[in-house]
N, C-alpha and C positions, 0 to 999 in steps of 0.2 A: 882635533881634526885623527890623531890616531886613531882614535874610538869608531869614526868615520871610515876609514881606509880598514880597521879589521874587521869590521862589518859587512863591505863589500868582499871582504877578499874571503867570507865569509861563506858569502849567498854566493858566491861564483865557484866555489868550493862544491859545495852542496849540489851547486847544478851539474854538475861538471861530474860529479858522482854520480848522481841520477840520470842523465844524458850514454853515460857510458857503462850502464847497469842497463837502460831499457836499449842501447844497441846489441848488448850478448846476450843477457839474462830473456829467457823466453820459455816460454809451455808450450810441450807441443802436444796439435790435435788427439784427439785419444779415440780417432776413427779418421780414414779417408773418404772423398767422396765416394758414392755409389752411382756409377750416370750409367748403369743397366737398370735401374728402378725406371727412367725413362724409356717410355715404349716406343717402338716403331712403327706402330699402327694406332691411329684414334680414329678410326673412318668421320671424314672422308678424305684423312690425312696419309700418307705412308714414306714414311723413311728409311734414309740408306745414310753412313757414316760416308765424310770425304776427309781430305786433310789438305792445308794449305800448303807449300814449298816448304822446307828442313829449314830455310833459312828465317822463316817467315817463324818458327818454333823457337830457335836460336835468340830472334830477339826480344819475346815474346817472355822466355823463361819460366811459363807456367810448369806446375808441377804434374799438372792432371786436365788433360781438354776434352771435348766432345765438338766436332762440326758436323753437323748435320743437316742433310737437304730433305725438308718434307716437300710432298706435291697432291693433289686431287688430281680427278679424272680431267679435271676444267682445266685442268695446268695451273693450278692455281699453286705459289712457289715459296717456301719459307724457307730462310735460312737460321736456322740458331745454333749456335756458337758460347759456351762456356767454357770459362779458362779458370782454373783453383790453382792456388798460390796458398802452401800450407805453411808461407811466414814472408811477411812484406819486408822484413829487416835487415837485411844483408842482401841490397841490392836487386831485389827481386821485385822492388815495387810495379803497380799494375801497369802496364803501357796504355792510358788513356785514348780511346777512339780518334777523338779529337785531334791527336797530334800523329797517332800512326797514320791516319785515313792519307794525310794528303801526301808521306812519304810513298804510297803504294800506289799511289795515281790517280785516286777521287778525289773529288773536291766540294766541298761543304756548301752546299749553298744556302741554307739554311740549316739553323739549331736554337732548340726555344727548349725550356720545362715542359712538362710534359704530364697531366695529372692520371696517373693508372689506373683504373678503375671494375675492378673484376667483380661477378655477380656471389662470390661466395664469401664480398666483403674487404679481401686485399683491396689496400688503396697504396701506391706508392706512387709517387714523383719521380720520374724518372727524363733523361733525356731521349727529345726526336729530332731526329735529324732526317732533309732529303741531299741524299750523297750521286755526286753524277761522275763517270767516268765514259767519256766517246756518247753513243747514244744512248747508253744505260740510265737508266734515273730508279735510283732507289730511296724509300723510305727504310730507316733504321731506329728503333728502341735499345736504349742501355742504360743499364746501373752498374750499380756493385751491393754486396752482398756478404755481409759481416754478421758475426757475431750479435752484434748492435743493433742489425737488420738491417733495410736495403737503405740505400746511400744512390743520390745523383748527384755530387758536385766528386772532384777533384780534390777539394779541399777537406770535404768533408771528411774523406777516404782517409787524409789525414791525420785529422784529429780526430778520430776513432783509432786509427792505429795508437796512437799516443797514449787514449784513452783505456783500451786495454793491454796495454804494457802494465800503463800504472799501474793497473787490478791485478795484476798478474794472472791475465788472461791469455788464451793464442790470436798469434793474431793474424791467423788465417784471413783469406778474404776472396773471392770469387767476382769476376766479370761477368755477367749474362748481356747477349746481344741475339737482339732478331733483324733481319734483313725481311725484304719483299718488295718486285718490282712494281712503280707506277707505271701505270698506262697511259696513255696517251689522253684517254679518255675520261682517267677519275683522275677526283682531288685526293689530296692527301690526307684528307678525314677518312674518304671512302678506305683509303689502302691501310690507315691506321688501325678500321673497322676489321681490317681482315685478320690484323696482326692481333686483336682483344682476342678475336674469335677461335684463335689459335690459343692461346693462353689459357681459356676456358676451361681448354681439355686439357693441356697438357701443363699447364702454370707446378697445379699440386705435388705431382711428380716430378719436376725438377726440382721444387722446394725439399721434399723427402731425399733427394739422391747428395741432398750437400749436409756436410755434417754441423750445420750451426742450431739445430732442431732438434725436438729431443727424439721429436718418431721418426728420425734419421734413422736409416737399418742400422744393424752392426752388420762389420765385414764379415 
């Protein structure tokens, strides 16, 4: 019996030491994101920078963000939000849209996995949502990106955090979110097609702007 107790004690001791190390030891990213890499204009889209309220940024606690509205002369609108977290270890885990949206007045009417496929071979599983607020209805696609690649689920993000910490890699991550209105005359798939058309033009620059990829620019 004493041998079993000793074994349990050693396992708990090692697990505690590993958990403590993962909590306080960290590897800093070698460079920050460079959102200037994302162009403001890619015809037919023209963009401008927006901001949320300061309270929203205080809740989000991201290190760097960009919020942009892209429009066309036909008044098609696309909102891009990218929030970058240099570390997820110290109370700065990413706030998931599925948790934050209800708190900001939006109702999630539909949420499902979606297989995002672009013509350059980019293939991600992302989240597709239909959200409503009063008379406004929007389509949202969101996912997370880390040094391990694109991640759809919040559970997957936590697993990726543990893996990167154990491998002594930076635990930085980004939330990427795209919104577009859904008109009364169009389907969810039609609105999704508009988001994909935007990504075909802009996603390569979004990827370069994040510090997870070898081709990311030096600051």
